[in-house]
Every structure is written in C-alpha cells, then in structure tokens.
MDTraj code that builds the backbone (N, CA, C; nanometers):
import mdtraj as md
import numpy as np

residues = "MET PHE ASN GLN ILE THR LEU GLU HIS CYS PRO GLY LEU THR ASN LEU LEU GLY ASP ASN GLU ARG ILE GLU GLU LEU MET LYS LEU SER PRO GLU ALA ILE LEU LEU ARG TRP VAL ASN TYR GLN LEU GLU LYS SER GLY THR ASN ARG ARG CYS ALA ASN PHE ASN SER ASP ILE THR ASP SER GLU VAL TYR THR TYR LEU LEU LYS GLN ILE ALA PRO LEU ASP ALA GLY VAL THR MET GLU ALA LEU ARG VAL THR ALA VAL THR ASN CYS TYR TYR CYS SER VAL LEU LEU LEU TYR PRO SER LEU TRP ARG PHE ARG SER CYS LYS PHE PHE PHE TYR LEU SER THR PHE".split()
xyz = np.array([
    [9.3638, 12.3675, 10.0852],
    [9.3836, 12.2899, 10.2054],
    [9.4740, 12.1693, 10.1784],
    [9.4518, 12.1007, 10.0666],
    [9.5303, 11.9820, 10.0390],
    [9.6763, 12.0134, 10.0092],
    [9.7053, 12.1380, 9.9693],
    [9.8455, 12.1717, 9.9458],
    [9.9230, 12.1808, 10.0780],
    [9.8520, 12.1747, 10.1901],
    [9.9147, 12.1748, 10.3216],
    [9.9609, 12.0350, 10.3630],
    [9.9304, 11.9339, 10.2827],
    [9.9711, 11.7976, 10.3154],
    [10.1165, 11.7799, 10.2745],
    [10.2030, 11.8196, 10.3653],
    [10.3459, 11.8064, 10.3440],
    [10.4061, 11.7498, 10.4711],
    [10.5260, 11.6986, 10.4592],
    [10.5948, 11.6460, 10.5764],
    [10.6228, 11.7575, 10.6766],
    [10.6441, 11.8787, 10.6262],
    [10.6686, 11.9930, 10.7136],
    [10.5446, 12.0258, 10.7973],
    [10.4270, 12.0261, 10.7343],
    [10.3025, 12.0589, 10.8048],
    [10.2444, 11.9400, 10.8808],
    [10.2741, 11.8198, 10.8341],
    [10.2171, 11.6989, 10.8933],
    [10.3266, 11.5945, 10.9147],
    [10.4111, 11.6121, 11.0154],
    [10.5209, 11.5177, 11.0355],
    [10.4729, 11.3754, 11.0635],
    [10.3498, 11.3609, 11.1075],
    [10.2933, 11.2290, 11.1346],
    [10.2687, 11.1460, 11.0096],
    [10.2871, 11.2047, 10.8934],
    [10.2689, 11.1292, 10.7684],
    [10.3585, 11.0064, 10.7630],
    [10.4725, 11.0135, 10.8291],
    [10.5634, 10.8988, 10.8275],
    [10.4992, 10.7757, 10.8911],
    [10.3999, 10.7956, 10.9767],
    [10.3281, 10.6822, 11.0368],
    [10.2461, 10.6061, 10.9340],
    [10.2169, 10.6703, 10.8223],
    [10.1313, 10.6094, 10.7206],
    [10.2080, 10.5261, 10.6193],
    [10.3394, 10.5272, 10.6299],
    [10.4207, 10.4543, 10.5338],
    [10.4031, 10.3035, 10.5491],
    [10.3915, 10.2365, 10.4362],
    [10.3863, 10.0912, 10.4361],
    [10.5270, 10.0343, 10.4456],
    [10.5364, 9.9019, 10.4528],
    [10.6672, 9.8363, 10.4582],
    [10.7483, 9.8719, 10.3338],
    [10.8718, 9.9119, 10.3553],
    [10.9652, 9.9458, 10.2464],
    [10.9150, 10.0582, 10.1562],
    [10.8216, 10.1394, 10.2048],
    [10.7715, 10.2523, 10.1261],
    [10.8471, 10.3780, 10.1666],
    [10.8759, 10.4616, 10.0724],
    [10.9440, 10.5875, 10.0986],
    [10.8412, 10.7006, 10.1008],
    [10.8755, 10.8082, 10.1718],
    [10.7845, 10.9224, 10.1846],
    [10.7518, 10.9822, 10.0483],
    [10.8449, 10.9775, 9.9564],
    [10.8205, 11.0315, 9.8223],
    [10.7078, 10.9559, 9.7524],
    [10.7016, 10.8254, 9.7749],
    [10.5956, 10.7444, 9.7154],
    [10.4601, 10.7800, 9.7773],
    [10.4589, 10.7987, 9.9080],
    [10.3356, 10.8364, 9.9771],
    [10.2850, 10.9713, 9.9274],
    [10.3764, 11.0651, 9.9077],
    [10.3375, 11.1996, 9.8674],
    [10.2877, 11.2055, 9.7232],
    [10.3097, 11.1015, 9.6468],
    [10.2577, 11.0954, 9.5098],
    [10.1109, 11.0534, 9.5067],
    [10.0614, 11.0022, 9.6182],
    [9.9202, 10.9619, 9.6250],
    [9.8307, 11.0843, 9.6211],
    [9.7076, 11.0646, 9.5782],
    [9.6103, 11.1741, 9.5788],
    [9.5770, 11.2115, 9.7236],
    [9.5304, 11.3328, 9.7470],
    [9.4901, 11.3713, 9.8828],
    [9.3857, 11.2758, 9.9406],
    [9.2921, 11.2300, 9.8582],
    [9.1904, 11.1367, 9.9080],
    [9.2535, 11.0044, 9.9511],
    [9.3511, 10.9570, 9.8755],
    [9.4181, 10.8310, 9.9099],
    [9.4978, 10.8459, 10.0396],
    [9.5600, 10.9623, 10.0595],
    [9.6330, 10.9859, 10.1846],
    [9.5352, 10.9921, 10.3015],
    [9.4236, 11.0607, 10.2826],
    [9.3225, 11.0676, 10.3876],
    [9.2684, 10.9290, 10.4197],
    [9.2441, 10.8497, 10.3193],
    [9.1947, 10.7131, 10.3388],
    [9.2967, 10.6305, 10.4174],
    [9.4225, 10.6469, 10.3841],
    [9.5266, 10.5749, 10.4561],
    [9.5327, 10.6202, 10.6011],
    [9.5140, 10.7522, 10.6258],
    [9.5135, 10.8043, 10.7624],
    [9.3954, 10.7483, 10.8416],
    [9.2788, 10.7442, 10.7789],
    [9.1606, 10.6886, 10.8459],
    [9.1873, 10.5442, 10.8858],
    [9.2403, 10.4650, 10.7951],
    [9.2671, 10.3248, 10.8254],
    [9.3759, 10.3077, 10.9302],
    [9.4726, 10.3978, 10.9310],
    [9.5753, 10.3968, 11.0357],
    [9.5102, 10.4196, 11.1730],
    [9.4208, 10.5171, 11.1798],
    [9.3518, 10.5457, 11.3059],
    [9.2605, 10.4301, 11.3469],
    [9.1936, 10.3685, 11.2492],
    [9.1083, 10.2538, 11.2799],
    [9.1916, 10.1391, 11.3370],
    [9.3066, 10.1156, 11.2793],
    [9.3949, 10.0098, 11.3300],
    [9.4387, 10.0401, 11.4730],
    [9.4755, 10.1666, 11.4983],
    [9.5154, 10.2066, 11.6335],
    [9.4012, 10.1909, 11.7334],
    [9.2776, 10.2061, 11.6861],
    [9.1632, 10.1964, 11.7766],
    [9.1348, 10.0524, 11.8189],
    [9.1922, 9.9567, 11.7470],
    [9.1727, 9.8169, 11.7844],
    [9.0629, 9.7451, 11.7090],
    [8.9933, 9.8144, 11.6196],
    [8.8874, 9.7501, 11.5432],
    [8.9468, 9.6808, 11.4204],
    [8.8770, 9.5813, 11.3732],
    [8.9166, 9.5148, 11.2488],
    [8.8564, 9.5847, 11.1280],
    [8.7686, 9.6796, 11.1514],
    [8.7014, 9.7515, 11.0435],
    [8.8013, 9.8378, 10.9683],
    [8.7913, 9.8398, 10.8353],
    [8.8740, 9.9250, 10.7514],
    [8.7858, 9.9941, 10.6497],
    [8.8341, 10.1019, 10.5946],
    [8.7590, 10.1813, 10.4980],
    [8.8304, 10.1755, 10.3636],
    [8.7632, 10.1221, 10.2622],
    [8.8216, 10.1131, 10.1285],
    [8.7822, 10.2324, 10.0425],
    [8.6709, 10.2976, 10.0790],
    [8.6272, 10.4156, 10.0040],
    [8.5397, 10.5015, 10.0937],
    [8.5180, 10.6236, 10.0510],
    [8.4380, 10.7168, 10.1311],
    [8.2924, 10.7201, 10.0863],
    [8.2482, 10.6174, 10.0194],
    [8.1081, 10.6085, 9.9789],
    [8.0380, 10.5014, 10.0610],
    [8.0461, 10.3791, 10.0184],
    [7.9707, 10.2721, 10.0839],
    [8.0250, 10.2339, 10.2206],
    [8.1538, 10.2500, 10.2445],
    [8.2119, 10.2059, 10.3712],
    [8.1786, 10.2949, 10.4902],
    [8.1209, 10.4098, 10.4660],
    [8.0898, 10.4991, 10.5785],
    [7.9405, 10.5186, 10.5995],
    [7.8592, 10.4473, 10.5239],
    [7.7150, 10.4710, 10.5320],
    [7.6551, 10.4314, 10.6664],
    [7.7140, 10.3356, 10.7367],
    [7.6575, 10.2946, 10.8649],
    [7.7164, 10.3705, 10.9838],
    [7.8070, 10.4615, 10.9581],
    [7.8705, 10.5478, 11.0596],
    [7.9600, 10.4726, 11.1579],
    [7.9794, 10.3441, 11.1393],
    [8.0671, 10.2686, 11.2290],
    [8.2110, 10.3197, 11.2201],
    [8.2581, 10.3442, 11.0989],
    [8.3935, 10.3963, 11.0803],
    [8.4069, 10.5311, 11.1508],
    [8.3072, 10.6186, 11.1359],
    [8.3111, 10.7490, 11.2023],
    [8.3158, 10.7339, 11.3540],
    [8.2400, 10.6397, 11.4056],
    [8.2358, 10.6195, 11.5500],
    [8.3733, 10.5816, 11.6027],
    [8.4367, 10.4825, 11.5404],
    [8.5714, 10.4433, 11.5823],
    [8.6710, 10.5572, 11.5632],
    [8.6603, 10.6274, 11.4519],
    [8.7529, 10.7368, 11.4222],
    [8.7402, 10.8493, 11.5248],
    [8.6178, 10.8910, 11.5529],
    [8.5977, 10.9986, 11.6509],
    [8.6489, 10.9592, 11.7882],
    [8.6202, 10.8362, 11.8285],
    [8.6668, 10.7898, 11.9595],
    [8.8193, 10.7885, 11.9647],
    [8.8829, 10.7506, 11.8547],
    [9.0283, 10.7411, 11.8507],
    [9.0962, 10.8776, 11.8561],
    [9.0434, 10.9757, 11.7857],
    [9.1147, 11.1034, 11.7739],
    [9.0668, 11.2108, 11.8709],
    [8.9534, 11.1894, 11.9353],
    [8.9001, 11.2911, 12.0268],
    [8.9820, 11.2971, 12.1554],
    [8.9932, 11.4153, 12.2135],
    [9.0577, 11.4251, 12.3445],
    [8.9823, 11.3412, 12.4469],
    [9.0525, 11.2883, 12.5438],
    [8.9902, 11.2003, 12.6422],
    [8.8759, 11.2667, 12.7178],
    [8.8854, 11.3971, 12.7386],
    [8.7817, 11.4670, 12.8146],
    [8.6657, 11.5155, 12.7271],
    [8.6609, 11.4750, 12.5999],
    [8.5551, 11.5204, 12.5095],
    [8.4236, 11.4451, 12.5302],
    [8.4266, 11.3357, 12.6018],
    [8.3046, 11.2611, 12.6283],
    [8.2573, 11.1759, 12.5117],
    [8.3444, 11.1494, 12.4163],
    [8.3063, 11.0651, 12.3019],
    [8.3017, 10.9200, 12.3489],
    [8.1924, 10.8525, 12.3182],
    [8.1747, 10.7134, 12.3610],
    [8.1509, 10.6240, 12.2399],
    [8.1408, 10.4964, 12.2655],
    [8.1124, 10.3977, 12.1611],
    [7.9668, 10.3513, 12.1686],
    [7.8847, 10.4229, 12.2403],
    [7.7460, 10.3837, 12.2612],
    [7.6690, 10.3628, 12.1316],
    [7.7026, 10.4373, 12.0287],
    [7.6295, 10.4243, 11.9025],
    [7.6420, 10.2842, 11.8442],
    [7.7486, 10.2144, 11.8765],
    [7.7676, 10.0795, 11.8236],
    [7.6932, 9.9748, 11.9051],
    [7.6500, 10.0104, 12.0238],
    [7.5792, 9.9145, 12.1095],
    [7.4337, 9.8977, 12.0698],
    [7.3769, 9.9955, 12.0078],
    [7.2360, 9.9891, 11.9679],
    [7.2323, 9.9920, 11.8156],
    [7.2216, 9.8770, 11.7541],
    [7.2280, 9.8703, 11.6086],
    [7.1036, 9.9276, 11.5424],
    [6.9928, 9.9332, 11.6121],
    [6.8693, 9.9814, 11.5508],
    [6.8745, 10.1302, 11.5194],
    [6.9600, 10.2042, 11.5861],
    [6.9614, 10.3486, 11.5629],
    [7.0528, 10.3900, 11.4488],
    [7.1217, 10.2970, 11.3845],
    [7.2148, 10.3371, 11.2798],
    [7.1444, 10.4014, 11.1624],
    [7.0144, 10.3812, 11.1486],
    [6.9415, 10.4454, 11.0405],
    [6.8941, 10.5849, 11.0779],
    [6.9124, 10.6220, 11.1995],
    [6.8693, 10.7536, 11.2455],
    [6.9929, 10.8365, 11.2813],
    [7.0238, 10.9327, 11.1979],
    [7.1429, 11.0153, 11.2188],
    [7.1393, 11.0845, 11.3551],
    [7.0260, 11.1401, 11.3917],
    [7.0164, 11.2150, 11.5165],
    [7.0418, 11.1253, 11.6370],
    [6.9900, 11.0024, 11.6313],
    [7.0128, 10.9091, 11.7416],
    [7.1604, 10.8745, 11.7519],
    [7.2259, 10.8530, 11.6391],
    [7.3681, 10.8189, 11.6404],
    [7.4497, 10.9307, 11.7025],
    [7.4196, 11.0533, 11.6670],
    [7.4918, 11.1672, 11.7234],
    [7.4676, 11.1751, 11.8735],
    [7.3450, 11.1563, 11.9162],
    [7.3135, 11.1638, 12.0582],
    [7.3845, 11.0537, 12.1360],
    [7.3956, 10.9357, 12.0777],
    [7.4647, 10.8288, 12.1469],
    [7.6148, 10.8527, 12.1535],
    [7.6695, 10.9199, 12.0551],
    [7.8126, 10.9517, 12.0575],
    [7.8440, 11.0603, 12.1598],
    [7.7503, 11.1527, 12.1768],
    [7.7725, 11.2667, 12.2659],
    [7.6617, 11.2739, 12.3711],
    [7.6746, 11.1962, 12.4778],
    [7.5700, 11.1940, 12.5808],
    [7.5386, 11.3311, 12.6388],
    [7.6318, 11.4245, 12.6327],
    [7.6059, 11.5575, 12.6870],
    [7.4953, 11.6296, 12.6097],
    [7.4639, 11.5809, 12.4896],
    [7.3583, 11.6425, 12.4096],
    [7.2215, 11.5800, 12.4346],
    [7.2130, 11.4821, 12.5231],
    [7.0865, 11.4114, 12.5433],
    [6.9722, 11.5046, 12.5792],
    [7.0027, 11.6127, 12.6432],
    [6.8951, 11.7047, 12.6811],
    [6.8270, 11.7656, 12.5589],
    [6.8924, 11.7575, 12.4423],
    [6.8366, 11.8127, 12.3194],
    [6.7646, 11.7076, 12.2351],
    [6.7511, 11.5854, 12.2874],
    [6.6928, 11.4790, 12.2060],
    [6.5505, 11.5149, 12.1652],
    [6.5237, 11.4934, 12.0389],
    [6.3891, 11.5217, 11.9894],
    [6.3339, 11.4045, 11.9105],
    [6.4164, 11.3043, 11.8887],
    [6.3738, 11.1894, 11.8102],
    [6.2943, 11.0935, 11.8985],
    [6.1714, 11.0639, 11.8611],
    [6.0875, 10.9742, 11.9404],
    [6.1475, 10.8349, 11.9478],
    [6.2141, 10.7916, 11.8419],
    [6.2758, 10.6602, 11.8404],
    [6.3863, 10.6534, 11.9455],
    [6.4670, 10.7581, 11.9563],
    [6.5732, 10.7609, 12.0563],
    [6.5126, 10.7583, 12.1967],
    [6.4088, 10.8332, 12.2178],
    [6.3450, 10.8359, 12.3470],
    [6.2968, 10.6954, 12.3847],
    [6.2393, 10.6248, 12.2880],
    [6.1931, 10.4884, 12.3125],
    [6.3093, 10.3982, 12.3510],
    [6.4206, 10.4060, 12.2796],
    [6.5369, 10.3211, 12.3088],
    [6.6000, 10.3556, 12.4429],
    [6.5969, 10.4820, 12.4798],
    [6.6627, 10.5220, 12.6034],
    [6.5823, 10.4807, 12.7272],
    [6.4630, 10.4287, 12.7101],
    [6.3839, 10.3856, 12.8242],
    [6.4165, 10.2434, 12.8672],
    [6.4982, 10.1718, 12.7902],
    [6.5330, 10.0329, 12.8261],
    [6.6337, 10.0286, 12.9371],
])
top = md.Topology()
chain = top.add_chain()
for i, resn in enumerate(residues, 1):
    res = top.add_residue(resn, chain, resSeq=i)
    for name in ("N", "CA", "C"):
        top.add_atom(name, md.element.get_by_symbol(name[0]), res)
traj = md.Trajectory(xyz[None], top)
C-alpha cells in the first residue's frame, strides 16, 4: 500500500510541502511521516489548533480523529463534532462513535451514553 504513495497516485502530496521544500525531499520521508504530515495538514484546514506529533499519545483522546473525520468526510455523511462537546465520554469508545454518527443512536447500548443523552 505504501508503495502507492507517489505524485502520480497522490497529486495532492504537493499540498504537504513546507516552505522551500521540494517534492523529492518529501518523498524521502517514511510513509508514517508523510501520513503524519497529511493528518496535520487536514487538522490545519479544519481550523483547529490541535496537531499530531505521533500516532501513540496524541490520538488517545480521539480529538484528532474527530477533527480529521469531520474534515475529510463528505458533507452528507452526517459526521458531527458532538464528541468534543461532551468531555466525559472520551473514555468510552462506544459513546464517542455514537456522538460522531448520530444515525447510529438507535444502536446505543452503553448505559453511560444513555444517561448523558437524557440531558
């Protein structure tokens, strides 16, 4: 899959170039570094000040995922930022998913989510 990261397959790579950086320099980065740069590019476009320095500790609260999904999802996908409005649910994966995708609310099974949704 990573061998598909070429300018031919991904012309948008030029958006990831830094000031005075050439595409050849970008292509020398590891696939993970290119992906990290793409994530941060999308986060910047989304308007948040949040950035991701690594794929370990920086994604544990799912805030980066929330901004990323909202930024790249089609407008009619129903992706919302609701997960960021209720900070108590960040420890519950199922609640976070349900808040991101309200169309799945009918499948809610988490008692904690049910309690929060009654407010």
